[in-house]
C-alpha positions as CSV (number, residue, x, y, z in Angstrom):
1,M,0.1,0.0,0.0
2,N,1.8,3.1,-1.1
3,A,1.1,6.6,0.7
4,S,-1.6,7.9,-1.8
5,Q,-3.9,4.6,-0.7
6,V,-3.2,5.5,3.3
7,L,-4.0,9.2,2.7
8,G,-7.1,7.9,0.9
9,W,-8.1,5.9,4.0
10,L,-7.7,8.6,6.3
11,A,-9.5,11.1,4.3
12,M,-12.1,8.4,4.3
13,A,-12.0,8.1,8.2
14,E,-12.0,11.7,8.5
15,R,-15.3,11.8,6.7
16,S,-17.1,9.1,8.8
17,S,-18.7,10.4,11.8
18,R,-18.5,7.0,13.4
19,F,-14.9,6.7,13.4
20,R,-14.7,10.0,14.9
21,Q,-16.7,8.8,17.8
22,L,-14.7,5.7,18.2
23,A,-11.4,7.2,17.7
24,P,-11.0,8.5,21.6
25,V,-11.6,4.9,22.7
26,L,-9.4,3.6,20.5
27,V,-6.5,5.8,21.5
28,A,-7.3,5.2,25.3
29,L,-7.4,1.6,24.9
30,T,-4.1,1.8,22.8
31,L,-2.5,4.2,25.9
32,F,-3.9,1.5,28.5
33,G,-2.3,-1.3,26.5
34,L,0.9,0.2,26.5
35,G,0.8,1.3,29.9
36,C,-0.1,-2.2,31.2
37,A,2.8,-3.6,29.1
38,I,5.2,-1.5,30.5
39,R,4.2,-1.7,34.2
40,L,2.5,-5.4,34.5
41,P,5.9,-7.1,35.0
42,A,6.9,-4.8,38.0
43,A,3.5,-5.5,39.3
44,L,3.7,-9.0,39.1
45,Q,7.2,-9.0,40.8
46,Q,5.8,-6.8,43.6
47,Q,2.8,-9.2,44.2
48,T,5.2,-12.3,44.4
49,Q,7.5,-10.5,46.7
50,E,4.2,-9.7,49.0
51,E,3.2,-13.7,48.6
52,A,6.6,-14.6,49.8
53,R,6.5,-11.9,52.7
54,Y,3.3,-13.0,53.9
55,A,4.2,-16.8,53.6
56,E,7.2,-15.9,55.9
57,L,5.0,-13.9,58.5
58,H,2.6,-16.8,58.5
59,E,5.3,-19.2,59.5
60,K,6.8,-17.0,62.2
61,Q,3.4,-16.5,63.7
62,S,2.8,-20.3,63.9
63,A,6.2,-20.7,65.5
64,S,5.2,-17.7,67.9
65,T,2.1,-19.2,68.7
66,A,3.7,-22.6,69.4
67,Q,6.3,-21.0,71.6
68,L,3.6,-19.3,73.5
69,A,1.9,-22.6,74.1
70,E,5.0,-24.2,75.3
71,L,5.8,-21.0,77.8
72,E,2.1,-21.3,79.1
73,Q,2.8,-25.0,79.6
74,I,6.2,-24.1,81.4
75,Q,4.7,-21.6,83.4
76,A,2.1,-23.8,84.6
77,S,4.5,-26.4,85.8
78,V,6.5,-23.6,87.4
79,T,3.2,-22.6,89.3
80,I,2.8,-26.2,90.2
81,A,6.3,-26.7,91.4
82,E,6.1,-23.4,93.7
83,Q,3.1,-24.7,95.1
84,R,4.5,-28.1,95.9
85,L,7.7,-26.6,97.0
86,R,5.6,-24.2,99.6
87,E,3.8,-27.1,100.6
88,A,7.3,-29.1,101.5
89,Y,8.5,-26.2,103.1
90,W,5.1,-26.2,105.5
91,H,5.6,-29.7,106.1
92,L,9.0,-29.4,107.3
93,A,7.6,-28.2,110.6
94,A,3.7,-28.7,109.8
95,G,2.8,-25.1,111.1
96,E,4.7,-25.9,114.5
97,G,7.4,-24.4,116.3
98,M,10.3,-25.9,117.9
99,S,8.6,-25.5,121.6
100,D,5.4,-27.0,120.2
101,L,7.4,-30.4,119.1
102,L,8.9,-30.9,122.4
103,E,6.0,-30.5,124.5
104,R,4.3,-32.9,122.1
105,L,7.2,-35.3,122.4
106,A,7.0,-35.1,126.2
107,A,3.3,-35.6,126.2
108,S,3.6,-38.7,123.8
109,G,6.2,-40.2,125.8
110,H,4.4,-40.0,129.1
111,A,1.3,-41.3,127.3
112,H,2.8,-44.5,126.0
113,G,4.6,-44.8,129.8
114,L,8.1,-43.8,128.7
115,L,10.7,-42.3,131.2
116,I,12.8,-39.6,129.0
117,E,16.2,-39.6,130.6
118,R,17.8,-37.1,128.2
119,F,16.8,-34.8,125.4
120,D,19.5,-32.4,123.7
121,V,19.1,-29.9,121.1
122,H,22.2,-29.2,119.1
123,D,22.8,-25.8,117.3
124,D,20.7,-25.5,114.3
125,E,22.3,-26.0,110.9
126,Q,21.2,-23.1,108.0
127,Q,20.6,-24.5,104.7
128,A,18.9,-23.1,101.4
129,G,15.4,-22.1,102.5
130,F,15.1,-23.9,105.8
131,R,17.3,-24.9,108.8
132,K,18.1,-28.2,110.3
133,V,17.8,-29.0,114.3
134,P,19.5,-32.1,115.5
135,L,18.1,-34.0,118.4
136,E,19.4,-36.5,120.6
137,L,17.2,-38.6,122.9
138,Q,17.4,-41.3,125.5
139,V,14.2,-42.8,126.4
140,V,13.5,-46.2,128.6
141,G,10.4,-48.1,128.6
142,R,9.0,-51.6,127.3
143,Y,9.3,-52.6,123.9
144,V,5.9,-52.4,122.9
145,A,5.7,-48.9,124.1
146,L,8.8,-47.7,122.4
147,R,7.7,-49.3,119.0
148,Q,4.4,-47.4,119.1
149,W,5.7,-44.3,120.4
150,L,8.0,-44.2,117.4
151,D,5.4,-44.9,114.9
152,D,3.5,-42.2,116.7
153,W,6.2,-39.6,116.8
154,L,8.2,-40.2,113.7
155,G,4.9,-40.9,111.7
156,Q,3.6,-37.1,112.0
157,A,2.7,-34.7,109.4
158,R,5.9,-32.9,110.5
159,V,9.3,-33.8,108.6
160,L,11.7,-35.9,111.0
161,R,14.4,-37.8,109.7
162,S,16.0,-40.4,112.3
163,G,19.7,-41.1,112.3
164,D,21.6,-43.6,114.8
165,L,19.3,-45.7,116.9
166,Q,20.6,-48.2,119.6
167,L,18.3,-50.2,121.6
168,A,19.7,-52.1,124.5
169,P,18.4,-53.6,127.9
170,A,18.1,-50.8,130.8
171,D,20.9,-51.9,133.4
172,G,18.8,-52.8,136.9
173,K,15.5,-52.7,135.1
174,P,14.2,-55.9,134.1
175,G,11.8,-55.9,131.1
176,L,12.8,-52.4,130.2
177,L,14.9,-51.3,127.1
178,R,17.2,-48.0,126.8
179,L,16.7,-46.4,123.2
180,Q,19.3,-43.9,121.9
181,L,18.0,-42.1,118.9
182,R,19.2,-39.1,117.0
183,V,16.7,-37.1,114.9
184,D,16.9,-34.3,112.7
185,A,13.9,-31.6,113.0
186,Y,13.4,-29.2,110.1
187,Q,12.1,-25.5,110.1
188,A,11.4,-23.0,107.1
189,L,13.3,-20.0,107.4
190,V,9.7,-17.7,106.5
191,P,6.4,-18.4,107.8
192,V,4.6,-20.6,105.2
193,P,0.8,-20.7,105.1
194,E,-1.1,-23.8,105.6
195,P,-1.8,-25.5,101.8
196,V,-5.0,-26.1,100.8
197,T,-4.1,-30.0,100.1
198,L,-4.1,-30.2,104.1
199,A,-7.9,-30.6,104.4
200,R,-7.9,-33.4,101.9
201,M,-5.4,-35.3,103.6
202,P,-6.7,-38.7,105.2
203,A,-6.8,-39.1,109.1
204,R,-3.7,-41.1,110.2
205,G,-4.7,-44.5,111.6
206,V,-4.2,-46.2,114.9
207,T,-0.6,-47.5,115.3
208,A,-1.0,-51.3,115.8
209,A,0.7,-53.0,118.7
210,P,4.0,-55.0,117.2
211,Q,3.1,-58.8,117.0
212,V,6.1,-59.9,118.2
213,D,8.4,-58.6,121.4
214,P,11.8,-59.8,120.3
215,F,13.2,-58.8,123.9
216,A,10.8,-61.0,125.6
217,P,11.1,-64.6,126.9
218,G,10.6,-66.9,124.3
219,A,7.3,-68.3,126.2
220,T,5.8,-64.7,126.0
221,R,7.1,-63.6,123.1
222,L,4.1,-63.2,121.0
223,T,1.5,-60.3,122.1
224,D,-1.9,-61.4,123.2
225,S,-4.4,-61.2,120.4
226,G,-7.8,-59.8,120.7
227,L,-8.1,-56.9,123.1
228,G,-4.5,-57.1,124.1
229,G,-3.5,-53.7,122.2
230,V,-7.0,-52.0,122.3
231,P,-7.1,-48.8,124.5
232,L,-9.6,-49.0,127.1
233,A,-11.1,-45.9,126.1
234,Q,-12.4,-47.8,123.0
235,L,-13.9,-50.4,124.6
236,E,-17.7,-50.7,125.7
237,M,-19.3,-53.0,127.9
238,V,-22.6,-53.9,126.2
239,G,-23.6,-56.9,128.6
240,S,-22.7,-59.9,130.7
241,L,-23.0,-63.5,130.8
242,S,-22.8,-65.8,133.8
243,R,-22.1,-69.5,134.3
244,G,-22.6,-70.6,137.9
245,A,-20.8,-67.9,140.0
246,E,-18.3,-66.8,137.4
247,H,-19.1,-64.1,134.9
248,E,-18.0,-63.0,131.7
249,A,-18.5,-59.4,130.0
250,L,-19.5,-58.6,126.7
251,L,-17.0,-55.8,125.3
252,M,-17.6,-54.0,122.2
253,A,-14.7,-52.6,120.1
254,A,-14.9,-51.4,116.5
255,G,-18.0,-52.9,115.6
256,R,-16.7,-56.6,116.9
257,L,-18.2,-58.3,120.2
258,Y,-15.7,-60.0,122.5
259,R,-16.1,-62.2,125.5
260,V,-13.6,-61.3,128.3
261,R,-13.2,-63.2,131.8
262,P,-10.8,-62.7,134.6
263,G,-7.3,-63.1,133.7
264,D,-7.7,-62.1,129.8
265,R,-5.5,-59.1,128.6
266,V,-7.0,-56.0,127.8
267,G,-5.5,-52.4,126.9
268,R,-2.1,-51.3,126.0
269,D,-0.6,-50.8,129.5
270,Q,-0.4,-54.5,130.5
271,G,-3.8,-54.7,131.6
272,V,-5.6,-57.7,133.0
273,V,-8.9,-58.1,133.7
274,A,-9.1,-58.9,137.6
275,R,-13.0,-59.2,138.3
276,V,-16.2,-59.4,136.2
277,D,-19.6,-58.6,137.4
278,R,-23.0,-57.7,135.7
279,T,-22.3,-54.0,135.7
280,Q,-18.5,-53.6,135.2
281,V,-15.2,-55.2,134.6
282,E,-12.4,-54.3,136.6
283,V,-9.0,-54.3,135.0
284,R,-5.5,-53.9,136.6
285,E,-2.9,-52.1,134.7
286,R,1.0,-51.6,135.0
287,L,2.5,-48.3,133.7
288,F,6.0,-47.3,133.7
289,M,6.3,-43.6,134.9
290,A,9.2,-41.6,136.1
291,G,11.5,-44.3,136.0
292,V,9.2,-46.5,138.4
293,W,6.5,-49.0,137.8
294,H,2.8,-48.1,139.0
295,E,-0.5,-50.1,139.2
296,R,-3.8,-48.8,138.7
297,M,-7.2,-49.9,138.7
298,A,-9.6,-49.3,135.6
299,F,-13.3,-49.8,135.2
300,I,-15.3,-50.6,132.0
301,T,-18.9,-50.0,133.1
302,L,-21.9,-51.2,131.3
303,A,-23.9,-48.9,129.2
304,K,-26.7,-46.9,130.1
305,H,-29.2,-47.9,127.9
306,Q,-30.7,-51.7,128.2
307,G,-32.4,-53.9,125.6
308,K,-32.9,-57.4,125.0
309,E,-31.6,-60.4,127.4
310,A,-29.2,-63.1,126.5
311,R,-29.2,-66.5,128.0
312,D,-26.1,-68.7,128.2
313,E,-25.9,-72.3,128.6
314,D,-26.8,-72.5,132.3
315,E,-30.4,-70.5,131.6
316,N,-28.8,-67.7,133.6
317,I,-29.9,-64.1,132.2
318,D,-28.1,-61.2,132.0
319,E,-29.0,-57.7,130.2
320,M,-27.3,-56.8,126.8
321,G,-27.0,-53.4,125.6
322,T,-29.7,-52.6,122.4
323,G,-28.4,-53.3,119.2
324,S,-25.8,-55.8,120.3
325,P,-25.7,-59.1,118.2
326,A,-26.4,-62.3,120.2
327,A,-23.1,-63.9,121.6
328,G,-22.6,-67.6,121.0
329,P,-20.2,-69.6,122.9
330,A,-16.6,-68.7,122.3
331,G,-13.3,-68.7,124.1
332,M,-11.7,-66.0,126.1
333,G,-10.8,-62.8,124.1
334,D,-12.7,-64.4,120.9
335,A,-14.4,-62.0,118.6
336,L,-18.1,-62.7,117.8
337,S,-19.7,-61.9,114.7
338,G,-21.7,-58.6,114.7
């Protein structure tokens, strides 16, 4: 196509009104296309960079979320550890001072009929967050009483760690032993409040008497069964049985019914039934106090309320307490189902 033809086409386009209307639109589209062709690669490159930056930020956010969750778990573990540490510091002394410990030690020894010959409190040793107080004791008493006293005293909520222990017969005191013991007591350096878990701690059970006394003669080494280790305060007389001129008492202990007669062992203080009648049981006890053996008489009386009657093999009738199970024939100190 030569120049004359192009000029002819332009002349014809100028004469066309429709072309004149579309010309601005065509020019605008041409300019827009040129602009896009020039700027589009840069925009695409910037979009790619933004997408990479977004992915990097998202990855960092996920890592931060994981670190935050891990930090919360660590903080929860630290809180639990601090709580347990406070509880452990409280258990060092169980909320007591040293004077309270010494008073309770003396009262416990007296309750078990022991003689505390020596009690030394040595200088305390400072350690991280607490102090240790060494104690040395020398106690005299019967083997059964010493065992029960040790179980009661060393088994308390307060932390007491026993060290050297020596047990030997007491010179000039037949049947008695001398215990030498070293114990470490502890105390927190600052006051510690009582832990909440203290309310959920179960009550400590009654310490049972040992079954064997290795220091007793062979014939009497085994302790009596039945009521031989039950405190008299926990026994209740609910009735009696008569067989001719002899009487037997019906004693209730921990929901079980026992028949006892003169000569039976009852109680912890070497108690022996001396006499039984329809209304009471007379018990002779031996206690070791202040370095001397003492004898005393104790009485277990029939309960005030009265109920049904029980008949023994000789058709003699005595009264039993209301609600007590019927007593069948049994040997001394035997427990009846109740």
